N, C-alpha and C positions, 0 to 999 in steps of 0.2 A: 640630298634626295633628288635624284635626277628627274623624276617624273613631275616634280613641281617647278621645274624651270619655266621661264617665260615661253609660252607657246600660244598659238592661235587656234589649235584644233580643239574640238569638243568631243569627249569620250562618252558622255551620257546619252541615254536613250532619249530620242526626241529633242535633239540639241537645239533645233530652231525654236521649238516651243520654249525651252529654257532661256534661250537668248532673249526672246520677246518678253518673257516674264521678268527676267532680270532688269531689262531696260525699263519696264513699266513700274515694277515694284521696288527695284533695288535688290542687289544680291542678298543682303542680310535679311530682307523681309520676304524672300521667296518661300512659299509654303513647303514644308518638309516632304510632303507626299510626292513632289516632283523630283526628288533625289533618286538616283539610280540605286536600286536595292530596297526602296521603301514604297510599299503599296499602301492602300487604304487601311488595312488591318494594323500594319506596323506603325503607320502614322498615328492611328488612334491610340495605341498603347503608349507611344512615345509622349503624346500630349497628356494623357492621364497620369502616367507614372513619373515623368521627368519635366513636365511643362515645356517640352520641346515642340514648338509649333512651326518654326522657321529655320532656314539655314543658319541664321545668326544665333539662334538658341542652341543649335547643335554645336557650333564652333565655340560657344561660351560654356559648354558642358566640359569643363577642363578635367584632365586626369587628376586624381587625388593623390597618386603616388606613381613611381616608376620602378621598373625592374631592370636590373643590369643584365642584358642578354649578350654581353661580350664574352663572358666566361663559360666554358664547357667543363663540367666536372667529370672525373672518372668515377665509375661505380664504386671503386674501392675507397674513394675519398668522402663518401657520404657519411655524415654523423648526425645524431639526433638534434643537435642545436641549429642545423641549417634551416632557414625559413623556406627558401625556394632554391631549386637546382635546375640546371639545364644540362641535358645529356645528348650525345650523338651516338647512334649505333644502328645495327641491323636487327630487324625483327626476325627471330629464328624459330618462333613457335607461337601459336595462339590456340586457345581452346575455351569452350564454355564449360563451366564447372557448377555442379550443384543441381538441386531440384528446381522445378519451374518457378516457384515463388522466391527462392533464394539463389537464383542463378546469377553467376558473375562471369565476366569475360576477363581472361588472363592472357596477356601477351608477354613474351619474353624478349627483352632487349639485350643484345650483346655488344659491348663496346670494343674498342680497338685492341684492348689487352685481353679480350676473351672472357671478361667478367660478365655475369648475368644479373638482371634485375627484372622483377615482375612488375608489369603495368596492369592495374586492376580497374575495371569498371563495373558498377552495380546498376547503373541506369542507362537507358538508350543503347543497350548493348547490341541490338539487331542492326541499328544504323551504323554504329561504330565498327562492328565486326566486318561489315561489307567493305569498309574503306581501309582496312589494315591488310597489307600484302606481305606475306613472308618473303624474305630475301631482299626487301627494299630497305634503304637507309633513311632513318627518321631523326628528327629532333624532338625530344620529349622534354616538357617543362612542367613543373608542378612542385607541390609541397611534399617532402618525403615523410613516410610513415614507417614506424618500426613495430614488428610483430614477432615475438620470440627472438628478439635481438637480430632480426633479419629485415633489411630495408625493402620497401616496395613504394610504388608511386601511384596513389589512387587518383583516378579521373584526371590524368595529365592532359595538357594541350599536346597534340601530336600532329606533326606535319612533315611531309616528305622534304628531304634536303633539297631536292631539285626544284620544288615549288617555293620553298621558304626564301630562296635567293631572289625571287622575282618581286615580292611585295613586302611592305612593312620593314624595310631595312633601316633599323634604327638601333643605336647602341642602348638606349634607354627605352624600354617598351612601356607605353602608357597603360595605366590601370584606371578604369572608369567605374563610377558607382552605377549599380544596376539593381534590379529587383527580381523576385521570383517570377512575377508575371511577365517581365521583359524576357527572361530566360526561356520561357515557353515559346517565344517568337524568335529564338536564337539571337537575342540581343543581350548576351552576356558582355563582359568587357571586350572580348575579341570581336563580337558582332558590332558593337558600337564603334570600335576602332576601325572596322572595315567601312562603316558608313562615313566616318570623318575622313578617312583616306579617299573614298570616292568623291566626297564633296570638294576636298582640296585639289584632287586631280582634275575634277570637272571645272572648278571655278576659282582657283587661287588667283588667276589674273583679274578677277572682278573685285578683289579686295582693295578698295581705295584707301588712301591715307585720310585719317580724320583729325589729326593734330596739325596745327600750324607749323611752319618751318622753324620758328624761333625755339620752342621747347625741344624739338628733335635735334637741333644743332647744339643748343645750350647743354642738354643733358646726355648728348650722344646716344640717343635712343634708337633702337632697331626699328625698321619700318613695320607698320601694322601687319602687312602680308607675311613678312618673314617671321614676325613674332608668333602669329597664329600657326604657322607651319611648325616652328621649332617647339612650341609648347605641347603640341600633340605628337610630333615625331622628331625629338631632339637628336642632333648628330652627336652631341657630347654635353657634359654637364655645364660647361661655360656658356654655351649657346642657350641651354635651358634657363639658366639664371638670368641671362640678358633678356630673353623673351618674357619671363615672369616680371622682371623689373619694368619693362615697357608696358605690359598690359595692366599691371598694378597702377602705374602712373596714369595711364589713360582712364582707368576706372575712377580713381580719386579726382583726377582733373575734371571730369565731366560732372561729378557730384558737386564739386566746388563751383564750377561754372554755372550750374543750374541755380545753386543757392545764391551766389553773389550777383548774378545777372538779374534774378527775380527780386533781390533786395533793391537793386537800382530801379527796376520797373515799378515796384511798390511806391518808392519815394517820388517817382516822376508822375505816376498816374493817380495816386490816392492822396488827396489833400486831407490832412488831419484836422479835427476840430481844435480850435484854439482855446487852450486853458490859460488865458492871459491874466486872470484875476486870482490873487491869493487872498481869499475873503474870510468872512467871520467863522465859517465852519473849520477851515484849516487852521487859522490863527488861534481861534478859541480853544480848539482841542490841544494844539501845541502848547499854548500858554497855561491853560487851566486844568486840563484833564489827562495829560500824558502820564501814564502810570509809572514811568521810569525815565531817566535821562537817556536820550538817544546816543548810540555809539557813533564814533566817527564814520564807520562803514555805513550805518543806516542813513546818516546825514548825507553822505556822498551819493548814495543810491537815489535818495529823494531828490537831490539836486539834478541828477541825470534824468530822472523822470520829468521833473518840471521843465528842464531844457527841451526834452523831446516833445512834450505836449504844448509847448509854446513856440514850436518851430514852423508850424503850418503844414507839417508832414505827419503822416500817420506813424505813431510809435509802434514798434515791434521790438519789445525788450524782454530778455530772459533775466530773471533775478535768481541767482544761485545762493543759497544760504544753508549752512549746516543746521542740524536739529537744534532748536532753541536759540537761533541767532536773531530772531525778531523780525521775520518776514511779514507776519500778520499786521504789525503796526505800520510797516512801510506800505502794505496794501491798503490799509484803512486810510492813511493820510493821502494816498493817491486818489482814493474814491471821494474823499472830502474835497479835494481839489476839483474833481469833476463836478460835484454838486455845487460848489461855489461859482462855477461857470455855467450853471443852468442845465447840466446834463445828469442823466441817471448812470448808475454803475452797477455791475453785477460781478459776482465771484462764483466760479464753478469748481467744485471739488469732486474727486472720483468716487468717494463712498459717502454713505449717509452719516457714518460716524464722524468722518472728517468735516463734512459740511456742517453738521450740528455743532462740532467743536468750534469751528470758525464763527458760526452764528452767535454762540454764547460768548465767545471772547470779544467779538465786536460789539455785541449788545451791552456787555459789561462796561466796555470802554466808553460807550456813547450814552450811558444811562442818565447822565445829567445834561445831555445836549438835545436840541430839538430836531434830531435826525432820525427818521423812521427806518428801521431795518426789518426785513422779513426773511423767512426760511421756506424754501420750496424743495421738497424731496418726494420720493414715491409714496411716503407715508402721510403726506399732507392731506387732510380731510377735504372732501369735495366742496363744502360750504366755504371753508377757509380759502380754498383755491380760487373760487369764483370772486370772492372779495379782493383777493390779492391781484388777480388778473385785471380787475376793473381799476384798482388804484395804480397799477403799473401802466395801463394804457392811458389814463388821464393825467399821469405825471405826478400824482400825489405821493406815490411810493418812489423814493429816490435810490434806495440801496437794497439789492436782493442777493441773498446767498443761497446756493443750492447745489444739487447734483446734476446729472445729465438731464433731469426733468426740465432744466432751463431751456433746452433746445427744442422742446415740444412746440408745435405750430401755434398752440393757443397762447403761448407766452409772447405778448406783444408789448414792446416798450414805446413810450412816447418819444424819447430822445436819448438813446443809449450812446454814451460818450466814451465809456471805459469798460473793457472786459478783462477780468483777471482770471487766469486759468491756473489752478494749483495742481501740481504733479501731472503735467500735461502729457507725459508719456503713457499714462493710463487711458487716455482718450484716443480714439481713432481719428484719422484725418477728416473724415466726413462729419463727425460729431463737432469738431472744432469749427469747421467751415459753416455749419448751420448757425452757430452762435455768432460768428463773425458777420453773418448776413442779417442780423436782427435790426439793422438800422439802414436808412437810405444812403447815408454816407458812412464809410467804414469807421468803427470806433477804434480808439487806441487799444493796443493789446499788450498786456503785461502777463508774462508766463512766469510762474514760480515753481521751484523745485527744492525739496529738502534732501534730495539725493545728489550728493556732489558728483559732478560729471567730469571724467578725465578730459584733459584739454583736447586730445585728438577726437574724442567722441563728440564733445561740444562743437568742435569745428565742423563735424560732419552732420550731426543731427540738427544743430541749431545755427549753422553757418550763415543763415540769412537773417538772424536776429542780432541786435546789439546786446552785449552781455554785461551784466552787473554782478558783482560778488559781494555778499555780506560776510566778511571774513573776521568778524570780532564777535565775541559773546558779550551780552550785557554786563555792566559793571556788577561786581559782587558775586558773580558765578565762579565757583571753584572747579577746576578740571576734575572730571570723574576719574577715580582710581580704578583701574581694571586689573583683575587678578585671575589667573588660570589655576584651577584646583582639580584634584582627582577624587574619586569616591572615598578613599581612605581619610579625606578631610571632612567628611560629612558631619560628624559630631561637633567639630570645631566651628563649622559653618553655622549649624543651628544655634550654637552658643552665641556667635557673633550677631545673628539675626535677632535673638532675644534681647541682646544688649541695645541694638538700634531701636527695637520696638519700645523698650523701657525708656528711651530718650524721647519717645513720642513720634518716632518715624514710622513709615510704612514700607512694605516690601512687595516687589513683583517676583513671581517665580514662573518662568515660561518653559513650556514643553513643546517638542516638535510634533507630537502625535495626539490624536483625540482618543483612539481606541487601540487595543493591543493588535499587533500585526505579527503573525507567525514568522514572517521573513526578517523582522527586525528585532534585535535582542536588547533594545534599550527601553528605559522607562517611558510609559505613556502617561498622558494627562490624568486619567482616572486613577491609576495606581499611585501616581505622584500625589494627587489630592488626598487619597486615603492615608498615605504615609505622613503627609504634612499635618493633617488633622490629629494624628496620633502623637506626633512630636510636639505639636502646639495645641494642647487640649483646651476645650471650652471649660469654664466661661472666661478664663484668663485671656485667651486669644480667640479672635474671630477671623474666619477665613472665607473669602469669596472665590467663586469659580466662574470663569468666562471662556466660552469657546464658540466657534463658528456654527455649530449645530443647534445652538440654543435659539429660541424664539427672540425676536427683537426686544419685546417687552421684558423678558427675563434677563437678557443681556444688559439692558439699560438699568434695570433694578439693581443688579449686582455691581455695575460700574458706579452708579450713584452712591451706593453704600460705601464703596471704597473712597470715592471722591470726598464724601462727607465725613470721612474718618471713622465710620462705624465698624469697618473691618481693618485688621492689621496687615493681612496678607492677601494678595490677589494671585491665585493660581490660574494661569491662562495659556492659551495658544498664541500664535502670532497675530491674533485679532487685535491685540493692543499695540501692534507695531506703529500705527499712526493714529492720531486723533484722541489720545488720552493725555490729559495734562493735570497731573497731581503734584504740585510743588513740594508737598510733604513727603512724597515717596523718595527714599534715599538709597535703596538697594535694589538692583536688578540681578536676579539669579537666573542664568540661562542654562537649563539642563541639556545634556548631550549637545553641547555647543558645537562640537565637530560636525554635526549634521546640518548646520545653518551656513548660508552663504555670508560673505563678508559684509555686503551692503545691508543684509537683514540684521546681522549682529550689531552693526553700527546704528541702525534705526532703533533697534530695541534698547540699546544703551542710552539713546537719546530720550527715553521716557523718564530717566532720572536726571539729577543735576539741574533741576528747574527752580530750585530754591537757593537760599544763601548757604545752606549747610553742606558739609562734605558728603558726596555721594559715591557709591561703589557699584561696580559691575563685576559679578563673579561668574566666570565661565567654567562650568563643570563638564568634565569629559572622562571617558575611559582612558586607560593607559595605551590602548591600541589606537594609534593615530596614523593616518596616511601622511605622506610628506606634504601634500597640499593642505590638509587640515591643520597640520603643525604650523605652516606658514600663516594661515588665517588667524589662528589663535595668538601666535607670536606678534602678528601685526596689530591685533586689538590691544594686547598688553603694552606695546611700544608707543602707540600714538592715538590721540583723539582727533587728529586732523582728517576730516572726511575726504578731502581731496587726495591726500596721500593714500588713504585706504582705497579710494576708487581706482587709483592707478594700479595698485596691487591686484584688485579685483578684476580689472580689465585683462591683466596679464594671465591671471589664473583661469578666467572663464571665457574670455573673448567678449565681443560687443553684443552678441545676439540676445543675451538675457538681461543685460544691465539696464536698458532703458526702454524695454518693450519695443525694440527697434524693428522687429519683424513686422509689426503692424503700423509702424510709423509712416511708411510710404516713402521714406527717404533713403534709408540704409539698405541697399540691396547689393552687397558685395559678393562677387563670385570668386575673387582671387585675393584681393588685398586683405590684410589683417591689421586692424587698427592698433593692436598691442605691439606688433612687430614692425610695422611699416610706418611708424610715426614720421620719420624723416622724409619719406616719399610724399606723405600727405602734406607736410609743411611746404615742401618744394612745389607741389602741384598747386596749392592755394596761392603761394607767392607768384607763381607763373600766371594764374588767372587774374590776380590783382593787377599785375603789370599790363596784361592785355586789355583789361577793362578800363584802366586808367588812361591808356592811350586811345582806346576805341570803345567808348561806353556802350554804343548800340551795335557794335560788330559790323559796321558798314564797310570797313576797308577790305580791299580785294584779298589781302593776305589772311584775313579771318573769315573768308567765304565758307570754309568747311564748318565753322562753328555756327554761322548763321543758318546753314542748311540743317544742321543738327537740331536747332530749336524749331525750325519750320516743320521738320518731320515729327518731332516730339509733340508739338502742339496739336497735330492731327490725331495722335494716338491717345493722349493723356488728358486728365482733368486739368483745369486751369490752376496752376500752382500759385500764381500771384494773388489768388483770392483766398489763400489759406495761410494762416499764421501757425 
């Protein structure tokens, strides 16, 4: 593309102003309104609709696909299965047809063989009609439509052959995401393409390299300038692939650099409280009150935590453990270690159900020990709160479990030494930061998740944390048997459930909906409850029902009936996904299992298999299954390994939904795909590790660009080193 060659001229309006702005702010941070073709109104709609505020934002608004513009079809070659076609011909006729409200513009295009095709417009016809000239040669591009077996081209892109040769000469034409509001400002895909073109024509020479020479040479990466040109206006598919590889590497490289550099800074700047004593609370619990033998994995993780908390540096550790792997015991022993060393500890869970579950589990394990534990949630009464706040501030209360209520300003600790955050992805960055700042010196941080995280996602989301994995189930636990059944097995299923209940077991039956939906043809919770109560009649069988629309007191009442063995079956929505622990429940039936995501299916399955008896998960579905639903159900039948399941889930869904990553503040990928670009991520992380090993503070001249990157970022963003 010749016009993007090195040059010193400026083609934009007010080039001196642009030059001054670029020098002062930097090319990528120049406000979008200074770009040729963007005035205040267009700038405003770009900001609101696409979050495009600067030149850099526009350049990083990458095309989501490309259209091959190298081939010209003949009119006789058009078939209904063609997605897009490009034609060249002369306009031989144009006319307005129809009444005022149903008026359409029809132009007739004749190709070199004399065949004719109608080009049709229903909107903007006055404007378009003025710009179509009979006898002129045009290029028409669009999606063909067939009416009465005759092809036409509705609302095609139309441009004179003479003008088309002058701009946007690219074999693969970019297609950009747009919105209806943007189109009102002529910012459809072609309008955005024109802006990007203007920007690159005006400022391609201002695009400096941001990667050091080492990775550029080692991985034979295209320059940043060339990559940005080729991703928007690729000369061919090979150059497009090279540009994408370069920009993906850059994106993942800087995420890893931010995480690993900040990890170093944390360790340098923040001295951790010393937990050097293994005292009466820890030893007493381990020797006399441990409810079961620790697994090798639990012992290994506790050793890692002890090593961290006795290192003199602040611990920032992620503990991954599948459902039922015994993370709560590890958390409790870590908190007892803090108490033995004169510190307080707290544990924050994302929901009241889960916080209450943790509180009851910990209270039960500590019932014969002189350690006081309290619960703080939104439901805690005012009088109880005031007493709790007082005991927390004077140090009498050593261990507190709660929800996000823990981050309230009124919650003041005397000496907080350890913070445990359960299911951290459900909390925003700022919420976690508030808890982090509850002490004058930073407490140790232990993050726990029962959602197994694929390796690539863990490297990206939690790359600044040390990672521990509890990969063993407690002794005596039998693997859950998972079976996929269809509606014609319903009678046999009910017979099997009655057999399990006769053995003294209990059953969960989970539905995806609360009320009927006209759009969805599968059973909902209420119909299911009615059906179950008919098939399992009173007084022989007792059935509970729990769903999200119930009042908290009603929900607790029904859950407690089930926990206490007063009901045999709990019919529920996914409200029981976390926070319900009934070891006597041996069967999980998931209705319309094809409607659930893999991670949700795995979490639900984890509600059973908590006792010594054989447990079962029955996945009920219709015979009509999409290929993706079939993969999900087959995966559940094949394996109980949460990490294997998470890898499949990542490939099916992508990273956006898996870990609440959109609100995590870390994962903001414009181009890279963690499911497809695992190797690029691994190489990018390895490269960052090599750079930081040689130059921990990025002081070397060859790493100057990276130092500048952090200086710029620190001016714009929150202080990441204060957030775990």
